[in-house]
PDB file of N, CA, C and O in Angstrom:
ATOM      1  N   MET A   1     -12.210  35.457   4.605  1.00  0.00           N
ATOM      2  CA  MET A   1     -11.744  36.745   4.116  1.00  0.00           C
ATOM      3  C   MET A   1     -12.577  37.138   2.895  1.00  0.00           C
ATOM      4  O   MET A   1     -12.797  36.329   1.994  1.00  0.00           O
ATOM      5  N   LEU A   2     -13.025  38.358   2.881  1.00  0.00           N
ATOM      6  CA  LEU A   2     -13.847  38.851   1.792  1.00  0.00           C
ATOM      7  C   LEU A   2     -12.972  39.336   0.645  1.00  0.00           C
ATOM      8  O   LEU A   2     -11.856  39.814   0.846  1.00  0.00           O
ATOM      9  N   ASN A   3     -13.505  39.201  -0.549  1.00  0.00           N
ATOM     10  CA  ASN A   3     -12.757  39.686  -1.708  1.00  0.00           C
ATOM     11  C   ASN A   3     -13.253  41.066  -2.123  1.00  0.00           C
ATOM     12  O   ASN A   3     -14.225  41.584  -1.574  1.00  0.00           O
ATOM     13  N   LYS A   4     -12.577  41.644  -3.089  1.00  0.00           N
ATOM     14  CA  LYS A   4     -12.920  42.993  -3.557  1.00  0.00           C
ATOM     15  C   LYS A   4     -14.362  43.054  -4.069  1.00  0.00           C
ATOM     16  O   LYS A   4     -15.040  44.067  -3.901  1.00  0.00           O
ATOM     17  N   TYR A   5     -14.820  41.979  -4.688  1.00  0.00           N
ATOM     18  CA  TYR A   5     -16.186  41.911  -5.198  1.00  0.00           C
ATOM     19  C   TYR A   5     -17.205  42.092  -4.075  1.00  0.00           C
ATOM     20  O   TYR A   5     -18.198  42.800  -4.244  1.00  0.00           O
ATOM     21  N   ASP A   6     -16.961  41.454  -2.931  1.00  0.00           N
ATOM     22  CA  ASP A   6     -17.886  41.566  -1.792  1.00  0.00           C
ATOM     23  C   ASP A   6     -18.011  43.018  -1.327  1.00  0.00           C
ATOM     24  O   ASP A   6     -19.099  43.479  -0.982  1.00  0.00           O
ATOM     25  N   ARG A   7     -16.903  43.716  -1.322  1.00  0.00           N
ATOM     26  CA  ARG A   7     -16.912  45.115  -0.894  1.00  0.00           C
ATOM     27  C   ARG A   7     -17.577  46.009  -1.944  1.00  0.00           C
ATOM     28  O   ARG A   7     -18.306  46.938  -1.596  1.00  0.00           O
ATOM     29  N   THR A   8     -17.332  45.731  -3.210  1.00  0.00           N
ATOM     30  CA  THR A   8     -17.906  46.529  -4.289  1.00  0.00           C
ATOM     31  C   THR A   8     -19.433  46.400  -4.297  1.00  0.00           C
ATOM     32  O   THR A   8     -20.139  47.354  -4.621  1.00  0.00           O
ATOM     33  N   ARG A   9     -19.921  45.247  -3.947  1.00  0.00           N
ATOM     34  CA  ARG A   9     -21.366  45.018  -3.925  1.00  0.00           C
ATOM     35  C   ARG A   9     -22.075  45.894  -2.900  1.00  0.00           C
ATOM     36  O   ARG A   9     -23.280  46.120  -3.014  1.00  0.00           O
ATOM     37  N   LEU A  10     -21.354  46.388  -1.906  1.00  0.00           N
ATOM     38  CA  LEU A  10     -21.985  47.223  -0.879  1.00  0.00           C
ATOM     39  C   LEU A  10     -22.693  48.430  -1.474  1.00  0.00           C
ATOM     40  O   LEU A  10     -23.832  48.720  -1.109  1.00  0.00           O
ATOM     41  N   ARG A  11     -22.042  49.129  -2.374  1.00  0.00           N
ATOM     42  CA  ARG A  11     -22.670  50.315  -2.999  1.00  0.00           C
ATOM     43  C   ARG A  11     -23.932  49.917  -3.742  1.00  0.00           C
ATOM     44  O   ARG A  11     -24.944  50.614  -3.675  1.00  0.00           O
ATOM     45  N   TRP A  12     -23.875  48.817  -4.438  1.00  0.00           N
ATOM     46  CA  TRP A  12     -25.048  48.360  -5.185  1.00  0.00           C
ATOM     47  C   TRP A  12     -26.166  47.955  -4.220  1.00  0.00           C
ATOM     48  O   TRP A  12     -27.329  48.296  -4.435  1.00  0.00           O
ATOM     49  N   ARG A  13     -25.810  47.230  -3.159  1.00  0.00           N
ATOM     50  CA  ARG A  13     -26.804  46.778  -2.192  1.00  0.00           C
ATOM     51  C   ARG A  13     -27.348  47.922  -1.351  1.00  0.00           C
ATOM     52  O   ARG A  13     -28.418  47.805  -0.755  1.00  0.00           O
ATOM     53  N   ALA A  14     -26.610  49.034  -1.300  1.00  0.00           N
ATOM     54  CA  ALA A  14     -27.051  50.188  -0.513  1.00  0.00           C
ATOM     55  C   ALA A  14     -28.247  50.883  -1.146  1.00  0.00           C
ATOM     56  O   ALA A  14     -28.939  51.646  -0.473  1.00  0.00           O
ATOM     57  N   ARG A  15     -28.499  50.639  -2.401  1.00  0.00           N
ATOM     58  CA  ARG A  15     -29.666  51.242  -3.059  1.00  0.00           C
ATOM     59  C   ARG A  15     -30.921  50.611  -2.495  1.00  0.00           C
ATOM     60  O   ARG A  15     -31.135  49.405  -2.615  1.00  0.00           O
ATOM     61  N   ARG A  16     -31.726  51.415  -1.896  1.00  0.00           N
ATOM     62  CA  ARG A  16     -32.912  50.932  -1.211  1.00  0.00           C
ATOM     63  C   ARG A  16     -34.157  51.575  -1.801  1.00  0.00           C
ATOM     64  O   ARG A  16     -34.068  52.521  -2.583  1.00  0.00           O
ATOM     65  N   GLY A  17     -35.309  51.057  -1.422  1.00  0.00           N
ATOM     66  CA  GLY A  17     -36.569  51.587  -1.900  1.00  0.00           C
ATOM     67  C   GLY A  17     -36.977  52.874  -1.208  1.00  0.00           C
ATOM     68  O   GLY A  17     -37.758  53.652  -1.756  1.00  0.00           O
ATOM     69  N   LEU A  18     -36.462  53.106  -0.020  1.00  0.00           N
ATOM     70  CA  LEU A  18     -36.780  54.328   0.721  1.00  0.00           C
ATOM     71  C   LEU A  18     -35.618  55.307   0.612  1.00  0.00           C
ATOM     72  O   LEU A  18     -34.472  54.960   0.898  1.00  0.00           O
ATOM     73  N   LEU A  19     -35.921  56.507   0.205  1.00  0.00           N
ATOM     74  CA  LEU A  19     -34.901  57.540   0.040  1.00  0.00           C
ATOM     75  C   LEU A  19     -34.133  57.788   1.341  1.00  0.00           C
ATOM     76  O   LEU A  19     -32.925  58.023   1.314  1.00  0.00           O
ATOM     77  N   GLU A  20     -34.827  57.737   2.466  1.00  0.00           N
ATOM     78  CA  GLU A  20     -34.183  57.979   3.749  1.00  0.00           C
ATOM     79  C   GLU A  20     -33.048  56.982   3.985  1.00  0.00           C
ATOM     80  O   GLU A  20     -31.960  57.359   4.418  1.00  0.00           O
ATOM     81  N   ASN A  21     -33.315  55.704   3.695  1.00  0.00           N
ATOM     82  CA  ASN A  21     -32.274  54.682   3.827  1.00  0.00           C
ATOM     83  C   ASN A  21     -31.106  54.981   2.896  1.00  0.00           C
ATOM     84  O   ASN A  21     -29.946  54.911   3.303  1.00  0.00           O
ATOM     85  N   ASP A  22     -31.414  55.312   1.651  1.00  0.00           N
ATOM     86  CA  ASP A  22     -30.370  55.633   0.670  1.00  0.00           C
ATOM     87  C   ASP A  22     -29.465  56.744   1.179  1.00  0.00           C
ATOM     88  O   ASP A  22     -28.241  56.639   1.102  1.00  0.00           O
ATOM     89  N   LEU A  23     -30.060  57.798   1.695  1.00  0.00           N
ATOM     90  CA  LEU A  23     -29.280  58.952   2.146  1.00  0.00           C
ATOM     91  C   LEU A  23     -28.366  58.602   3.309  1.00  0.00           C
ATOM     92  O   LEU A  23     -27.194  58.980   3.318  1.00  0.00           O
ATOM     93  N   ILE A  24     -28.894  57.887   4.282  1.00  0.00           N
ATOM     94  CA  ILE A  24     -28.102  57.520   5.458  1.00  0.00           C
ATOM     95  C   ILE A  24     -26.964  56.578   5.068  1.00  0.00           C
ATOM     96  O   ILE A  24     -25.817  56.785   5.464  1.00  0.00           O
ATOM     97  N   ILE A  25     -27.282  55.563   4.303  1.00  0.00           N
ATOM     98  CA  ILE A  25     -26.274  54.564   3.930  1.00  0.00           C
ATOM     99  C   ILE A  25     -25.209  55.172   3.023  1.00  0.00           C
ATOM    100  O   ILE A  25     -24.023  54.888   3.191  1.00  0.00           O
ATOM    101  N   THR A  26     -25.611  55.996   2.072  1.00  0.00           N
ATOM    102  CA  THR A  26     -24.641  56.626   1.175  1.00  0.00           C
ATOM    103  C   THR A  26     -23.692  57.529   1.950  1.00  0.00           C
ATOM    104  O   THR A  26     -22.486  57.525   1.706  1.00  0.00           O
ATOM    105  N   ARG A  27     -24.237  58.302   2.885  1.00  0.00           N
ATOM    106  CA  ARG A  27     -23.396  59.167   3.722  1.00  0.00           C
ATOM    107  C   ARG A  27     -22.399  58.333   4.530  1.00  0.00           C
ATOM    108  O   ARG A  27     -21.229  58.696   4.654  1.00  0.00           O
ATOM    109  N   PHE A  28     -22.875  57.216   5.073  1.00  0.00           N
ATOM    110  CA  PHE A  28     -22.012  56.314   5.835  1.00  0.00           C
ATOM    111  C   PHE A  28     -20.901  55.754   4.950  1.00  0.00           C
ATOM    112  O   PHE A  28     -19.731  55.786   5.331  1.00  0.00           O
ATOM    113  N   LEU A  29     -21.258  55.244   3.777  1.00  0.00           N
ATOM    114  CA  LEU A  29     -20.247  54.664   2.886  1.00  0.00           C
ATOM    115  C   LEU A  29     -19.255  55.710   2.405  1.00  0.00           C
ATOM    116  O   LEU A  29     -18.066  55.419   2.275  1.00  0.00           O
ATOM    117  N   ASP A  30     -19.721  56.911   2.143  1.00  0.00           N
ATOM    118  CA  ASP A  30     -18.799  57.983   1.745  1.00  0.00           C
ATOM    119  C   ASP A  30     -17.751  58.232   2.828  1.00  0.00           C
ATOM    120  O   ASP A  30     -16.590  58.507   2.523  1.00  0.00           O
ATOM    121  N   ALA A  31     -18.158  58.136   4.080  1.00  0.00           N
ATOM    122  CA  ALA A  31     -17.255  58.423   5.192  1.00  0.00           C
ATOM    123  C   ALA A  31     -16.382  57.233   5.584  1.00  0.00           C
ATOM    124  O   ALA A  31     -15.227  57.421   5.965  1.00  0.00           O
ATOM    125  N   TYR A  32     -16.909  56.019   5.497  1.00  0.00           N
ATOM    126  CA  TYR A  32     -16.230  54.866   6.088  1.00  0.00           C
ATOM    127  C   TYR A  32     -15.832  53.749   5.125  1.00  0.00           C
ATOM    128  O   TYR A  32     -15.115  52.833   5.529  1.00  0.00           O
ATOM    129  N   GLU A  33     -16.261  53.790   3.892  1.00  0.00           N
ATOM    130  CA  GLU A  33     -16.090  52.643   2.996  1.00  0.00           C
ATOM    131  C   GLU A  33     -14.656  52.118   2.951  1.00  0.00           C
ATOM    132  O   GLU A  33     -14.449  50.905   3.002  1.00  0.00           O
ATOM    133  N   THR A  34     -13.691  52.978   2.858  1.00  0.00           N
ATOM    134  CA  THR A  34     -12.304  52.525   2.731  1.00  0.00           C
ATOM    135  C   THR A  34     -11.742  51.958   4.032  1.00  0.00           C
ATOM    136  O   THR A  34     -10.704  51.298   4.022  1.00  0.00           O
ATOM    137  N   ARG A  35     -12.420  52.211   5.148  1.00  0.00           N
ATOM    138  CA  ARG A  35     -11.937  51.745   6.453  1.00  0.00           C
ATOM    139  C   ARG A  35     -12.729  50.572   7.015  1.00  0.00           C
ATOM    140  O   ARG A  35     -12.477  50.142   8.140  1.00  0.00           O
ATOM    141  N   LEU A  36     -13.679  50.052   6.253  1.00  0.00           N
ATOM    142  CA  LEU A  36     -14.500  48.952   6.751  1.00  0.00           C
ATOM    143  C   LEU A  36     -13.696  47.665   6.832  1.00  0.00           C
ATOM    144  O   LEU A  36     -12.965  47.309   5.908  1.00  0.00           O
ATOM    145  N   THR A  37     -13.844  46.983   7.942  1.00  0.00           N
ATOM    146  CA  THR A  37     -13.215  45.672   8.097  1.00  0.00           C
ATOM    147  C   THR A  37     -14.116  44.616   7.468  1.00  0.00           C
ATOM    148  O   THR A  37     -15.262  44.898   7.120  1.00  0.00           O
ATOM    149  N   ASP A  38     -13.600  43.413   7.326  1.00  0.00           N
ATOM    150  CA  ASP A  38     -14.426  42.321   6.822  1.00  0.00           C
ATOM    151  C   ASP A  38     -15.632  42.097   7.729  1.00  0.00           C
ATOM    152  O   ASP A  38     -16.733  41.816   7.255  1.00  0.00           O
ATOM    153  N   GLU A  39     -15.417  42.222   9.023  1.00  0.00           N
ATOM    154  CA  GLU A  39     -16.513  42.049   9.983  1.00  0.00           C
ATOM    155  C   GLU A  39     -17.584  43.133   9.780  1.00  0.00           C
ATOM    156  O   GLU A  39     -18.777  42.853   9.900  1.00  0.00           O
ATOM    157  N   ASP A  40     -17.165  44.355   9.477  1.00  0.00           N
ATOM    158  CA  ASP A  40     -18.105  45.441   9.189  1.00  0.00           C
ATOM    159  C   ASP A  40     -18.922  45.133   7.940  1.00  0.00           C
ATOM    160  O   ASP A  40     -20.132  45.357   7.908  1.00  0.00           O
ATOM    161  N   VAL A  41     -18.256  44.623   6.924  1.00  0.00           N
ATOM    162  CA  VAL A  41     -18.937  44.309   5.661  1.00  0.00           C
ATOM    163  C   VAL A  41     -19.975  43.211   5.886  1.00  0.00           C
ATOM    164  O   VAL A  41     -21.083  43.282   5.355  1.00  0.00           O
ATOM    165  N   VAL A  42     -19.621  42.210   6.662  1.00  0.00           N
ATOM    166  CA  VAL A  42     -20.572  41.134   6.979  1.00  0.00           C
ATOM    167  C   VAL A  42     -21.761  41.698   7.758  1.00  0.00           C
ATOM    168  O   VAL A  42     -22.903  41.320   7.498  1.00  0.00           O
ATOM    169  N   ALA A  43     -21.506  42.590   8.702  1.00  0.00           N
ATOM    170  CA  ALA A  43     -22.589  43.195   9.487  1.00  0.00           C
ATOM    171  C   ALA A  43     -23.497  44.041   8.600  1.00  0.00           C
ATOM    172  O   ALA A  43     -24.720  43.967   8.718  1.00  0.00           O
ATOM    173  N   LEU A  44     -22.914  44.838   7.716  1.00  0.00           N
ATOM    174  CA  LEU A  44     -23.718  45.642   6.791  1.00  0.00           C
ATOM    175  C   LEU A  44     -24.562  44.757   5.888  1.00  0.00           C
ATOM    176  O   LEU A  44     -25.732  45.045   5.639  1.00  0.00           O
ATOM    177  N   THR A  45     -23.969  43.693   5.405  1.00  0.00           N
ATOM    178  CA  THR A  45     -24.700  42.765   4.542  1.00  0.00           C
ATOM    179  C   THR A  45     -25.902  42.189   5.279  1.00  0.00           C
ATOM    180  O   THR A  45     -26.978  42.053   4.697  1.00  0.00           O
ATOM    181  N   ALA A  46     -25.732  41.855   6.540  1.00  0.00           N
ATOM    182  CA  ALA A  46     -26.851  41.347   7.348  1.00  0.00           C
ATOM    183  C   ALA A  46     -27.936  42.407   7.479  1.00  0.00           C
ATOM    184  O   ALA A  46     -29.121  42.089   7.384  1.00  0.00           O
ATOM    185  N   LEU A  47     -27.552  43.657   7.697  1.00  0.00           N
ATOM    186  CA  LEU A  47     -28.536  44.732   7.782  1.00  0.00           C
ATOM    187  C   LEU A  47     -29.252  44.940   6.457  1.00  0.00           C
ATOM    188  O   LEU A  47     -30.449  45.225   6.430  1.00  0.00           O
ATOM    189  N   PHE A  48     -28.523  44.798   5.363  1.00  0.00           N
ATOM    190  CA  PHE A  48     -29.121  44.995   4.044  1.00  0.00           C
ATOM    191  C   PHE A  48     -30.107  43.886   3.680  1.00  0.00           C
ATOM    192  O   PHE A  48     -30.870  44.033   2.725  1.00  0.00           O
ATOM    193  N   GLU A  49     -30.105  42.784   4.423  1.00  0.00           N
ATOM    194  CA  GLU A  49     -31.066  41.701   4.197  1.00  0.00           C
ATOM    195  C   GLU A  49     -32.457  42.070   4.719  1.00  0.00           C
ATOM    196  O   GLU A  49     -33.450  41.440   4.353  1.00  0.00           O
ATOM    197  N   LEU A  50     -32.522  43.087   5.568  1.00  0.00           N
ATOM    198  CA  LEU A  50     -33.798  43.519   6.131  1.00  0.00           C
ATOM    199  C   LEU A  50     -34.642  44.236   5.087  1.00  0.00           C
ATOM    200  O   LEU A  50     -34.117  44.789   4.121  1.00  0.00           O
ATOM    201  N   ASP A  51     -35.958  44.219   5.292  1.00  0.00           N
ATOM    202  CA  ASP A  51     -36.823  45.024   4.429  1.00  0.00           C
ATOM    203  C   ASP A  51     -36.589  46.495   4.760  1.00  0.00           C
ATOM    204  O   ASP A  51     -36.061  46.821   5.823  1.00  0.00           O
ATOM    205  N   ASP A  52     -36.982  47.375   3.853  1.00  0.00           N
ATOM    206  CA  ASP A  52     -36.683  48.798   3.985  1.00  0.00           C
ATOM    207  C   ASP A  52     -37.218  49.417   5.278  1.00  0.00           C
ATOM    208  O   ASP A  52     -36.515  50.192   5.927  1.00  0.00           O
ATOM    209  N   ASN A  53     -38.441  49.087   5.654  1.00  0.00           N
ATOM    210  CA  ASN A  53     -39.016  49.691   6.861  1.00  0.00           C
ATOM    211  C   ASN A  53     -38.317  49.219   8.125  1.00  0.00           C
ATOM    212  O   ASN A  53     -38.102  50.011   9.041  1.00  0.00           O
ATOM    213  N   SER A  54     -37.961  47.949   8.190  1.00  0.00           N
ATOM    214  CA  SER A  54     -37.237  47.436   9.364  1.00  0.00           C
ATOM    215  C   SER A  54     -35.856  48.066   9.462  1.00  0.00           C
ATOM    216  O   SER A  54     -35.398  48.404  10.554  1.00  0.00           O
ATOM    217  N   LEU A  55     -35.194  48.222   8.323  1.00  0.00           N
ATOM    218  CA  LEU A  55     -33.881  48.864   8.317  1.00  0.00           C
ATOM    219  C   LEU A  55     -33.994  50.313   8.768  1.00  0.00           C
ATOM    220  O   LEU A  55     -33.180  50.778   9.565  1.00  0.00           O
ATOM    221  N   LEU A  56     -34.983  51.023   8.273  1.00  0.00           N
ATOM    222  CA  LEU A  56     -35.160  52.417   8.673  1.00  0.00           C
ATOM    223  C   LEU A  56     -35.424  52.530  10.174  1.00  0.00           C
ATOM    224  O   LEU A  56     -34.907  53.437  10.827  1.00  0.00           O
ATOM    225  N   ASP A  57     -36.219  51.621  10.718  1.00  0.00           N
ATOM    226  CA  ASP A  57     -36.476  51.630  12.158  1.00  0.00           C
ATOM    227  C   ASP A  57     -35.172  51.482  12.950  1.00  0.00           C
ATOM    228  O   ASP A  57     -34.991  52.141  13.975  1.00  0.00           O
ATOM    229  N   LEU A  58     -34.276  50.631  12.484  1.00  0.00           N
ATOM    230  CA  LEU A  58     -32.986  50.475  13.150  1.00  0.00           C
ATOM    231  C   LEU A  58     -32.121  51.719  12.973  1.00  0.00           C
ATOM    232  O   LEU A  58     -31.491  52.184  13.923  1.00  0.00           O
ATOM    233  N   LEU A  59     -32.093  52.253  11.759  1.00  0.00           N
ATOM    234  CA  LEU A  59     -31.257  53.425  11.489  1.00  0.00           C
ATOM    235  C   LEU A  59     -31.695  54.645  12.294  1.00  0.00           C
ATOM    236  O   LEU A  59     -30.862  55.450  12.711  1.00  0.00           O
ATOM    237  N   LEU A  60     -32.990  54.779  12.511  1.00  0.00           N
ATOM    238  CA  LEU A  60     -33.514  55.916  13.260  1.00  0.00           C
ATOM    239  C   LEU A  60     -33.652  55.634  14.756  1.00  0.00           C
ATOM    240  O   LEU A  60     -34.202  56.444  15.502  1.00  0.00           O
ATOM    241  N   ALA A  61     -33.150  54.484  15.180  1.00  0.00           N
ATOM    242  CA  ALA A  61     -33.171  54.067  16.594  1.00  0.00           C
ATOM    243  C   ALA A  61     -34.585  53.914  17.144  1.00  0.00           C
ATOM    244  O   ALA A  61     -34.808  54.071  18.344  1.00  0.00           O
ATOM    245  N   ARG A  62     -35.523  53.614  16.283  1.00  0.00           N
ATOM    246  CA  ARG A  62     -36.876  53.285  16.749  1.00  0.00           C
ATOM    247  C   ARG A  62     -36.895  51.869  17.300  1.00  0.00           C
ATOM    248  O   ARG A  62     -37.719  51.529  18.149  1.00  0.00           O
ATOM    249  N   GLU A  63     -35.978  51.052  16.807  1.00  0.00           N
ATOM    250  CA  GLU A  63     -35.817  49.662  17.230  1.00  0.00           C
ATOM    251  C   GLU A  63     -34.342  49.418  17.475  1.00  0.00           C
ATOM    252  O   GLU A  63     -33.491  50.175  17.007  1.00  0.00           O
ATOM    253  N   GLU A  64     -34.042  48.359  18.209  1.00  0.00           N
ATOM    254  CA  GLU A  64     -32.669  47.917  18.422  1.00  0.00           C
ATOM    255  C   GLU A  64     -32.526  46.531  17.808  1.00  0.00           C
ATOM    256  O   GLU A  64     -33.512  45.804  17.685  1.00  0.00           O
ATOM    257  N   PRO A  65     -31.315  46.158  17.423  1.00  0.00           N
ATOM    258  CA  PRO A  65     -31.123  44.834  16.816  1.00  0.00           C
ATOM    259  C   PRO A  65     -31.547  43.732  17.781  1.00  0.00           C
ATOM    260  O   PRO A  65     -31.331  43.827  18.990  1.00  0.00           O
ATOM    261  N   SER A  66     -32.142  42.704  17.235  1.00  0.00           N
ATOM    262  CA  SER A  66     -32.549  41.561  18.046  1.00  0.00           C
ATOM    263  C   SER A  66     -32.282  40.283  17.268  1.00  0.00           C
ATOM    264  O   SER A  66     -32.029  40.315  16.063  1.00  0.00           O
ATOM    265  N   GLY A  67     -32.341  39.178  17.957  1.00  0.00           N
ATOM    266  CA  GLY A  67     -32.123  37.880  17.321  1.00  0.00           C
ATOM    267  C   GLY A  67     -30.731  37.773  16.739  1.00  0.00           C
ATOM    268  O   GLY A  67     -29.749  38.131  17.389  1.00  0.00           O
ATOM    269  N   LYS A  68     -30.645  37.280  15.515  1.00  0.00           N
ATOM    270  CA  LYS A  68     -29.335  37.063  14.889  1.00  0.00           C
ATOM    271  C   LYS A  68     -28.606  38.372  14.580  1.00  0.00           C
ATOM    272  O   LYS A  68     -27.398  38.364  14.344  1.00  0.00           O
ATOM    273  N   LEU A  69     -29.322  39.486  14.578  1.00  0.00           N
ATOM    274  CA  LEU A  69     -28.684  40.781  14.342  1.00  0.00           C
ATOM    275  C   LEU A  69     -28.093  41.398  15.603  1.00  0.00           C
ATOM    276  O   LEU A  69     -27.370  42.391  15.526  1.00  0.00           O
ATOM    277  N   ASP A  70     -28.388  40.829  16.740  1.00  0.00           N
ATOM    278  CA  ASP A  70     -27.894  41.392  17.999  1.00  0.00           C
ATOM    279  C   ASP A  70     -26.479  40.895  18.273  1.00  0.00           C
ATOM    280  O   ASP A  70     -26.252  40.044  19.132  1.00  0.00           O
ATOM    281  N   THR A  71     -25.525  41.460  17.506  1.00  0.00           N
ATOM    282  CA  THR A  71     -24.116  41.115  17.657  1.00  0.00           C
ATOM    283  C   THR A  71     -23.315  42.403  17.856  1.00  0.00           C
ATOM    284  O   THR A  71     -23.769  43.481  17.474  1.00  0.00           O
ATOM    285  N   PRO A  72     -22.142  42.295  18.443  1.00  0.00           N
ATOM    286  CA  PRO A  72     -21.311  43.493  18.609  1.00  0.00           C
ATOM    287  C   PRO A  72     -20.969  44.161  17.264  1.00  0.00           C
ATOM    288  O   PRO A  72     -20.929  45.389  17.179  1.00  0.00           O
ATOM    289  N   ALA A  73     -20.729  43.375  16.238  1.00  0.00           N
ATOM    290  CA  ALA A  73     -20.375  43.942  14.933  1.00  0.00           C
ATOM    291  C   ALA A  73     -21.531  44.744  14.354  1.00  0.00           C
ATOM    292  O   ALA A  73     -21.330  45.852  13.859  1.00  0.00           O
ATOM    293  N   VAL A  74     -22.734  44.197  14.413  1.00  0.00           N
ATOM    294  CA  VAL A  74     -23.909  44.910  13.890  1.00  0.00           C
ATOM    295  C   VAL A  74     -24.155  46.163  14.713  1.00  0.00           C
ATOM    296  O   VAL A  74     -24.442  47.219  14.148  1.00  0.00           O
ATOM    297  N   ARG A  75     -24.051  46.076  16.015  1.00  0.00           N
ATOM    298  CA  ARG A  75     -24.258  47.253  16.869  1.00  0.00           C
ATOM    299  C   ARG A  75     -23.220  48.337  16.580  1.00  0.00           C
ATOM    300  O   ARG A  75     -23.545  49.524  16.599  1.00  0.00           O
ATOM    301  N   SER A  76     -21.992  47.945  16.317  1.00  0.00           N
ATOM    302  CA  SER A  76     -20.941  48.905  16.005  1.00  0.00           C
ATOM    303  C   SER A  76     -21.220  49.622  14.684  1.00  0.00           C
ATOM    304  O   SER A  76     -21.123  50.847  14.603  1.00  0.00           O
ATOM    305  N   VAL A  77     -21.564  48.861  13.662  1.00  0.00           N
ATOM    306  CA  VAL A  77     -21.867  49.455  12.355  1.00  0.00           C
ATOM    307  C   VAL A  77     -23.109  50.316  12.466  1.00  0.00           C
ATOM    308  O   VAL A  77     -23.156  51.409  11.901  1.00  0.00           O
ATOM    309  N   LEU A  78     -24.099  49.850  13.174  1.00  0.00           N
ATOM    310  CA  LEU A  78     -25.333  50.612  13.340  1.00  0.00           C
ATOM    311  C   LEU A  78     -25.080  51.937  14.043  1.00  0.00           C
ATOM    312  O   LEU A  78     -25.666  52.955  13.676  1.00  0.00           O
ATOM    313  N   ALA A  79     -24.221  51.935  15.041  1.00  0.00           N
ATOM    314  CA  ALA A  79     -23.891  53.187  15.733  1.00  0.00           C
ATOM    315  C   ALA A  79     -23.250  54.188  14.765  1.00  0.00           C
ATOM    316  O   ALA A  79     -23.554  55.380  14.805  1.00  0.00           O
ATOM    317  N   ARG A  80     -22.362  53.696  13.900  1.00  0.00           N
ATOM    318  CA  ARG A  80     -21.729  54.584  12.926  1.00  0.00           C
ATOM    319  C   ARG A  80     -22.729  55.043  11.854  1.00  0.00           C
ATOM    320  O   ARG A  80     -22.671  56.183  11.393  1.00  0.00           O
ATOM    321  N   LEU A  81     -23.636  54.154  11.468  1.00  0.00           N
ATOM    322  CA  LEU A  81     -24.676  54.546  10.508  1.00  0.00           C
ATOM    323  C   LEU A  81     -25.549  55.652  11.088  1.00  0.00           C
ATOM    324  O   LEU A  81     -25.881  56.621  10.405  1.00  0.00           O
ATOM    325  N   ARG A  82     -25.913  55.495  12.347  1.00  0.00           N
ATOM    326  CA  ARG A  82     -26.769  56.496  12.993  1.00  0.00           C
ATOM    327  C   ARG A  82     -26.062  57.833  13.126  1.00  0.00           C
ATOM    328  O   ARG A  82     -26.709  58.879  13.074  1.00  0.00           O
ATOM    329  N   ALA A  83     -24.761  57.817  13.296  1.00  0.00           N
ATOM    330  CA  ALA A  83     -23.995  59.047  13.466  1.00  0.00           C
ATOM    331  C   ALA A  83     -23.658  59.733  12.137  1.00  0.00           C
ATOM    332  O   ALA A  83     -23.300  60.910  12.110  1.00  0.00           O
ATOM    333  N   ALA A  84     -23.776  58.995  11.054  1.00  0.00           N
ATOM    334  CA  ALA A  84     -23.392  59.546   9.726  1.00  0.00           C
ATOM    335  C   ALA A  84     -24.304  60.654   9.286  1.00  0.00           C
ATOM    336  O   ALA A  84     -24.117  61.214   8.205  1.00  0.00           O
TER     337      ALA A  84
END
């Protein structure tokens, strides 16, 4: 179970080097932050481990999750990020 600190870190971790990533992630958090499950937070954290260009490729659907990122939770969060 995640604590409040883990959730609060999301906004801080959402700050990225590419403005495009910042805009998409901020819009997503504005819409969904209060409704995120622990599984969603873990999936977002995994996405935030990516470098900026790889994350942008996923957000813009240029790439699909693969390897350890190819999970239902990551795909669900990614779909909502893309729709934000």
